[in-house]
VOPAGU-2260 file (C-alpha; in pm, 1 decimal, decimal comma):
REM VOPAGU-2260
SITE   aa  ch    i         X         Y         Z
SITE  UNK   A    0   15273,5    8407,9   28164,4
SITE  UNK   A    1   15252,4    8353,5   27755,6
SITE  UNK   A    2   15046,9    8610,1   27580,2
SITE  UNK   A    3   14696,3    8478,8   27446,2
SITE  UNK   A    4   14856,2    8499,6   27078,8
SITE  UNK   A    5   15114,7    8247,7   27174,3
SITE  UNK   A    6   14868,4    8030,1   27361,1
SITE  UNK   A    7   14660,4    7975,2   27058,2
SITE  UNK   A    8   14894,7    8003,4   26769,3
SITE  UNK   A    9   15070,2    7689,7   26839,5
SITE  UNK   A   10   15445,4    7813,3   26947,9
SITE  UNK   A   11   15394,4    7602,3   27271,5
SITE  UNK   A   12   15337,2    7289,9   27095,6
SITE  UNK   A   13   15640,0    7295,3   26875,9
SITE  UNK   A   14   15836,9    6985,2   27023,3
SITE  UNK   A   15   15741,2    6655,3   26843,8
SITE  UNK   A   16   15649,4    6479,4   27181,3
SITE  UNK   A   17   15396,2    6765,8   27267,9
SITE  UNK   A   18   15256,3    6860,9   26920,7
SITE  UNK   A   19   14890,2    6953,6   26880,2
SITE  UNK   A   20   14816,3    6649,2   26707,8
SITE  UNK   A   21   14992,1    6410,9   26960,5
SITE  UNK   A   22   14812,2    6598,4   27254,5
SITE  UNK   A   23   14490,3    6575,1   27083,9
SITE  UNK   A   24   14502,6    6204,8   27014,1
SITE  UNK   A   25   14638,5    6120,2   27373,9
SITE  UNK   A   26   14329,6    6321,7   27534,2
SITE  UNK   A   27   14077,3    6209,3   27287,0
SITE  UNK   A   28   14167,9    5828,8   27379,8
SITE  UNK   A   29   14086,2    5909,8   27724,5
SITE  UNK   A   30   13751,7    6056,0   27646,9
SITE  UNK   A   31   13691,8    5785,4   27406,6
SITE  UNK   A   32   13735,5    5519,0   27686,5
SITE  UNK   A   33   13510,2    5742,3   27894,1
SITE  UNK   A   34   13246,7    5742,0   27655,7
SITE  UNK   A   35   13294,9    5360,6   27541,2
SITE  UNK   A   36   13260,9    5283,7   27916,6
SITE  UNK   A   37   12903,7    5476,4   27933,0
SITE  UNK   A   38   12776,9    5282,6   27628,4
SITE  UNK   A   39   12901,4    4953,1   27754,0
SITE  UNK   A   40   12745,3    5026,4   28102,8
SITE  UNK   A   41   12411,9    5126,3   27933,6
SITE  UNK   A   42   12407,7    4793,2   27724,4
SITE  UNK   A   43   12457,9    4558,4   28019,2
SITE  UNK   A   44   12105,8    4691,5   28104,0
SITE  UNK   A   45   12026,5    4414,8   27852,6
SITE  UNK   A   46   12121,6    4164,8   28103,7
SITE  UNK   A   47   12000,0    4315,9   28421,8
SITE  UNK   A   48   12005,9    4631,9   28631,5
SITE  UNK   A   49   12233,7    4463,2   28898,2
SITE  UNK   A   50   12511,4    4392,9   28610,3
SITE  UNK   A   51   12483,5    4767,1   28527,4
SITE  UNK   A   52   12505,2    4840,6   28871,9
SITE  UNK   A   53   12842,4    4642,2   28916,5
SITE  UNK   A   54   12981,2    4778,1   28607,9
SITE  UNK   A   55   12904,6    5153,0   28747,1
SITE  UNK   A   56   13076,4    5073,4   29053,5
SITE  UNK   A   57   13395,1    4998,9   28870,1
SITE  UNK   A   58   13355,3    5293,7   28649,8
SITE  UNK   A   59   13320,7    5540,6   28950,7
SITE  UNK   A   60   13618,3    5368,3   29111,8
SITE  UNK   A   61   13833,0    5459,6   28817,1
SITE  UNK   A   62   13701,9    5796,9   28718,3
SITE  UNK   A   63   13602,2    5915,6   29050,3
SITE  UNK   A   64   13962,7    5837,0   29187,1
SITE  UNK   A   65   14196,9    6150,4   29218,9
SITE  UNK   A   66   14421,2    6016,7   28930,4
SITE  UNK   A   67   14112,8    5916,9   28722,1
SITE  UNK   A   68   13947,6    6259,2   28801,9
SITE  UNK   A   69   14281,2    6458,4   28694,6
SITE  UNK   A   70   14310,4    6247,6   28399,4
SITE  UNK   A   71   13945,2    6280,2   28267,9
SITE  UNK   A   72   13871,5    6654,7   28352,9
SITE  UNK   A   73   14254,9    6735,0   28242,6
SITE  UNK   A   74   14176,1    6523,8   27903,3
SITE  UNK   A   75   13851,6    6712,3   27833,8
SITE  UNK   A   76   14007,3    7053,7   27899,6
SITE  UNK   A   77   14304,6    6999,4   27674,2
SITE  UNK   A   78   14096,2    6862,4   27387,5
SITE  UNK   A   79   13848,3    7146,8   27402,3
SITE  UNK   A   80   14145,7    7400,9   27421,9
SITE  UNK   A   81   14281,2    7230,9   27110,9
SITE  UNK   A   82   13938,1    7244,7   26921,5
SITE  UNK   A   83   13938,1    7623,8   27043,6
SITE  UNK   A   84   14262,8    7682,3   26902,6
SITE  UNK   A   85   14201,1    7507,9   26581,9
SITE  UNK   A   86   13887,6    7746,8   26541,1
SITE  UNK   A   87   14093,4    8047,1   26636,4
SITE  UNK   A   88   14387,6    7996,7   26381,9
SITE  UNK   A   89   14184,9    7851,8   26107,4
SITE  UNK   A   90   14173,0    8048,2   25765,4
SITE  UNK   A   91   13978,4    7836,0   25533,1
SITE  UNK   A   92   13621,9    7729,5   25640,3
SITE  UNK   A   93   13585,8    7488,5   25361,7
SITE  UNK   A   94   13563,1    7149,6   25542,8
SITE  UNK   A   95   13511,1    6787,4   25377,3
SITE  UNK   A   96   13204,3    6629,7   25530,9
SITE  UNK   A   97   13375,9    6417,1   25749,7
SITE  UNK   A   98   13547,1    6723,7   25919,8
SITE  UNK   A   99   13211,8    6889,1   25936,8
SITE  UNK   A  100   13037,8    6567,6   26112,6
SITE  UNK   A  101   13354,7    6546,3   26363,6
SITE  UNK   A  102   13336,4    6920,8   26457,9
SITE  UNK   A  103   12982,2    6911,6   26527,7
SITE  UNK   A  104   12999,3    6565,3   26728,0
SITE  UNK   A  105   13300,6    6702,9   26908,6
SITE  UNK   A  106   13133,8    7005,9   27030,3
SITE  UNK   A  107   12826,4    6819,1   27137,8
SITE  UNK   A  108   13075,2    6588,2   27400,9
SITE  UNK   A  109   13127,1    6860,9   27675,3
SITE  UNK   A  110   12753,8    6877,0   27696,1
SITE  UNK   A  111   12738,2    6520,7   27825,4
SITE  UNK   A  112   13041,8    6590,7   28042,4
SITE  UNK   A  113   12837,6    6893,9   28210,7
SITE  UNK   A  114   12551,6    6672,4   28281,7
SITE  UNK   A  115   12800,6    6400,6   28411,3
SITE  UNK   A  116   12971,3    6664,1   28645,1
SITE  UNK   A  117   12614,6    6816,2   28766,4
SITE  UNK   A  118   12486,8    6442,7   28834,7
SITE  UNK   A  119   12776,5    6288,3   28987,1
SITE  UNK   A  120   13069,7    6488,4   29068,1
SITE  UNK   A  121   12889,1    6795,4   29184,3
SITE  UNK   A  122   12625,1    6557,4   29406,7
SITE  UNK   A  123   12934,7    6372,0   29544,5
SITE  UNK   A  124   13098,1    6728,4   29642,6
SITE  UNK   A  125   12841,8    6921,3   29753,0
SITE  UNK   A  126   12606,3    6670,8   29913,4
SITE  UNK   A  127   12816,5    6350,6   29943,6
SITE  UNK   A  128   12554,9    6186,4   29728,4
SITE  UNK   A  129   12664,3    5842,1   29582,2
SITE  UNK   A  130   12445,7    5786,8   29280,2
SITE  UNK   A  131   12328,3    5421,5   29201,5
SITE  UNK   A  132   12240,5    5319,5   28846,2
SITE  UNK   A  133   11848,7    5273,5   28961,8
SITE  UNK   A  134   11856,1    5638,1   29107,5
SITE  UNK   A  135   12016,4    5792,8   28807,9
SITE  UNK   A  136   11789,7    5599,9   28555,8
SITE  UNK   A  137   11485,8    5707,0   28766,3
SITE  UNK   A  138   11567,4    6071,8   28797,2
SITE  UNK   A  139   11636,4    6068,0   28362,0
SITE  UNK   A  140   11312,8    5904,6   28320,9
SITE  UNK   A  141   11102,2    6097,2   28552,8
SITE  UNK   A  142   11236,8    6400,2   28389,9
SITE  UNK   A  143   11130,8    6290,2   28067,2
SITE  UNK   A  144   11492,6    6322,3   27919,5
SITE  UNK   A  145   11589,1    5975,7   27851,2
SITE  UNK   A  146   11577,1    6023,6   27466,8
SITE  UNK   A  147   11785,1    6342,8   27517,3
SITE  UNK   A  148   12071,3    6124,7   27747,4
SITE  UNK   A  149   12073,7    5863,6   27456,0
SITE  UNK   A  150   12115,4    6153,4   27202,3
SITE  UNK   A  151   12411,0    6306,2   27371,4
SITE  UNK   A  152   12587,8    5979,5   27384,7
SITE  UNK   A  153   12581,7    5934,5   27017,2
SITE  UNK   A  154   12797,9    6254,8   26919,1
SITE  UNK   A  155   13070,8    6175,0   27151,1
SITE  UNK   A  156   13090,7    5832,7   27016,5
SITE  UNK   A  157   13067,2    5929,3   26657,4
SITE  UNK   A  158   13354,1    6213,2   26744,9
SITE  UNK   A  159   13575,6    5972,3   26896,8
SITE  UNK   A  160   13543,5    5723,4   26585,5
SITE  UNK   A  161   13603,6    5936,9   26338,7
SITE  UNK   A  162   13892,9    6087,2   26497,7
SITE  UNK   A  163   14037,3    5764,8   26542,3
SITE  UNK   A  164   13992,8    5672,9   26196,3
SITE  UNK   A  165   14146,3    5997,2   26057,4
SITE  UNK   A  166   14435,1    5956,6   26287,0
SITE  UNK   A  167   14496,2    5593,4   26247,2
SITE  UNK   A  168   14355,0    5522,6   25891,3
SITE  UNK   A  169   14685,1    5466,8   25740,1
SITE  UNK   A  170   14765,1    5198,6   25989,6
SITE  UNK   A  171   14755,2    4818,6   25834,1
SITE  UNK   A  172   14600,2    4685,8   26128,9
SITE  UNK   A  173   14321,1    4913,5   26108,2
SITE  UNK   A  174   14293,9    4836,4   25747,0
SITE  UNK   A  175   14265,9    4478,1   25819,1
SITE  UNK   A  176   14006,4    4527,3   26120,9
SITE  UNK   A  177   13813,9    4796,6   25917,1
SITE  UNK   A  178   13485,5    4521,0   25885,0
SITE  UNK   A  179   13486,1    4452,5   26242,3
SITE  UNK   A  180   13552,9    4801,5   26343,3
SITE  UNK   A  181   13255,4    4946,5   26150,1
SITE  UNK   A  182   13015,8    4675,7   26297,9
SITE  UNK   A  183   13120,2    4765,9   26616,7
SITE  UNK   A  184   13070,1    5122,6   26556,4
SITE  UNK   A  185   12730,3    5076,0   26471,6
SITE  UNK   A  186   12617,1    4807,8   26735,0
SITE  UNK   A  187   12752,3    4943,0   27032,8
SITE  UNK   A  188   12526,6    5252,4   27043,9
SITE  UNK   A  189   12235,3    5047,5   26921,9
SITE  UNK   A  190   12274,0    4786,4   27213,6
SITE  UNK   A  191   12335,2    5094,2   27462,6
SITE  UNK   A  192   12029,9    5253,3   27367,5
SITE  UNK   A  193   11845,6    4917,3   27398,7
SITE  UNK   A  194   12005,0    4853,2   27737,3
SITE  UNK   A  195   11896,7    5157,0   27876,5
SITE  UNK   A  196   11539,9    5134,9   27742,5
SITE  UNK   A  197   11533,4    4809,4   27921,6
SITE  UNK   A  198   11666,5    4979,1   28253,8
SITE  UNK   A  199   11393,0    5254,9   28222,1
SITE  UNK   A  200   11128,0    4961,4   28208,1
SITE  UNK   A  201   11267,8    4812,3   28503,9
SITE  UNK   A  202   11265,5    5107,7   28744,4
SITE  UNK   A  203   10917,9    5163,3   28617,0
SITE  UNK   A  204   10802,9    4810,8   28723,2
SITE  UNK   A  205   10992,9    4882,6   29060,7
SITE  UNK   A  206   10775,6    5203,1   29118,0
SITE  UNK   A  207   11101,7    5420,0   29133,2
SITE  UNK   A  208   10980,5    5665,9   28861,3
SITE  UNK   A  209   10624,5    5709,3   28998,0
SITE  UNK   A  210   10777,6    5776,7   29352,2
SITE  UNK   A  211   10986,9    6051,6   29195,4
SITE  UNK   A  212   10677,3    6205,3   28992,0
SITE  UNK   A  213   10423,4    6186,3   29265,9
SITE  UNK   A  214   10663,1    6405,9   29495,7
SITE  UNK   A  215   10753,3    6107,8   29749,4
SITE  UNK   A  216   11129,3    6256,9   29761,8
SITE  UNK   A  217   11168,9    6475,8   30042,8
SITE  UNK   A  218   11189,8    6849,5   30001,3
SITE  UNK   A  219   11572,7    6844,0   30064,0
SITE  UNK   A  220   11619,0    6617,8   29771,5
SITE  UNK   A  221   11410,1    6806,0   29544,0
SITE  UNK   A  222   11602,8    7132,7   29621,8
SITE  UNK   A  223   11926,8    6961,7   29565,1
SITE  UNK   A  224   11817,9    6864,5   29208,8
SITE  UNK   A  225   11702,4    7218,6   29147,3
SITE  UNK   A  226   12049,8    7342,6   29255,0
SITE  UNK   A  227   12232,1    7099,8   29040,4
SITE  UNK   A  228   12025,2    7193,9   28749,8
SITE  UNK   A  229   12114,2    7561,4   28824,8
SITE  UNK   A  230   12492,9    7474,5   28819,0
SITE  UNK   A  231   12445,0    7246,7   28493,5
SITE  UNK   A  232   12257,1    7559,1   28338,6
SITE  UNK   A  233   12536,1    7813,8   28424,5
SITE  UNK   A  234   12797,4    7553,6   28301,2
SITE  UNK   A  235   12643,4    7504,0   27977,8
SITE  UNK   A  236   12599,2    7877,0   27908,8
SITE  UNK   A  237   12984,2    7943,8   27996,3
SITE  UNK   A  238   13096,7    7673,6   27750,3
SITE  UNK   A  239   12856,2    7808,8   27451,3
SITE  UNK   A  240   13006,1    8151,7   27551,0
SITE  UNK   A  241   13364,9    8051,9   27522,4
SITE  UNK   A  242   13289,4    7881,1   27163,4
SITE  UNK   A  243   13129,9    8188,8   27062,7
SITE  UNK   A  244   13407,0    8394,1   27187,4
SITE  UNK   A  245   13656,6    8166,8   26986,1
SITE  UNK   A  246   13452,2    8228,1   26676,1
SITE  UNK   A  247   13470,0    8592,3   26713,6
SITE  UNK   A  248   13828,1    8619,4   26795,0
SITE  UNK   A  249   13951,9    8434,6   26496,3
SITE  UNK   A  250   13802,4    8695,1   26218,2
SITE  UNK   A  251   13991,7    8944,8   26430,9
SITE  UNK   A  252   14317,0    8762,9   26442,5
SITE  UNK   A  253   14284,4    8712,3   26055,1
SITE  UNK   A  254   14220,6    9095,9   26012,8
SITE  UNK   A  255   14513,5    9195,8   26218,2
SITE  UNK   A  256   14727,2    8975,1   26022,4
SITE  UNK   A  257   14605,7    9086,1   25686,1
SITE  UNK   A  258   14645,8    9469,8   25806,9
SITE  UNK   A  259   15014,7    9381,4   25919,4
SITE  UNK   A  260   15084,8    9220,5   25583,4
SITE  UNK   A  261   14946,7    9499,0   25373,4
């Protein structure tokens, strides 16, 4: 097994095909497709809850299939590892503003994925619960976390857009399409937030949220939600601990390198 220093140093990423930049772009494109699908799905709520539900079924068929699951979570782990590596090997912490925003947005993205894993993948694996859009929106609204859900999508979208622009900004096609792309970057999150709020009103009218708040769900369902919340909390703590570890090990590495050079 390669030493930890080699894993982070980039010696295993020396080939042109598997360079850190190419791997970052490839894994980022997968995550960008996932985030874009979420935003489009929410935006369809402006048409109807049924349209959003139909889109959710298509999305689940893709991302919850075995190849889709491997691709999504593999890309997420790879992208996260590359981000940790960049923290570990970085010497100069003076960033241009666009890089500061991209780093902040990027490290916020896994928080959304953790919530997704807890509410969909773990629910399916542990309890064979196949979520529907009305149930998802009702649970979010009943918990009073709809603003948090919308806010979590924004950093992932922003990180993806900035990452693509930094990687492809010299492309003639990107330069020609720049006005259209800027309009899309602004419009899609706004439409997504509006669609989610429209669906929130729909489930309120249907009485689904009231049923949740009044305790109409069975005790077993409540117990399952508590257990999934514990999973989500533990994964969030673990994620933040890994970031803290990378931040601590970076200065240690730099100190060792300076002492060897002295």
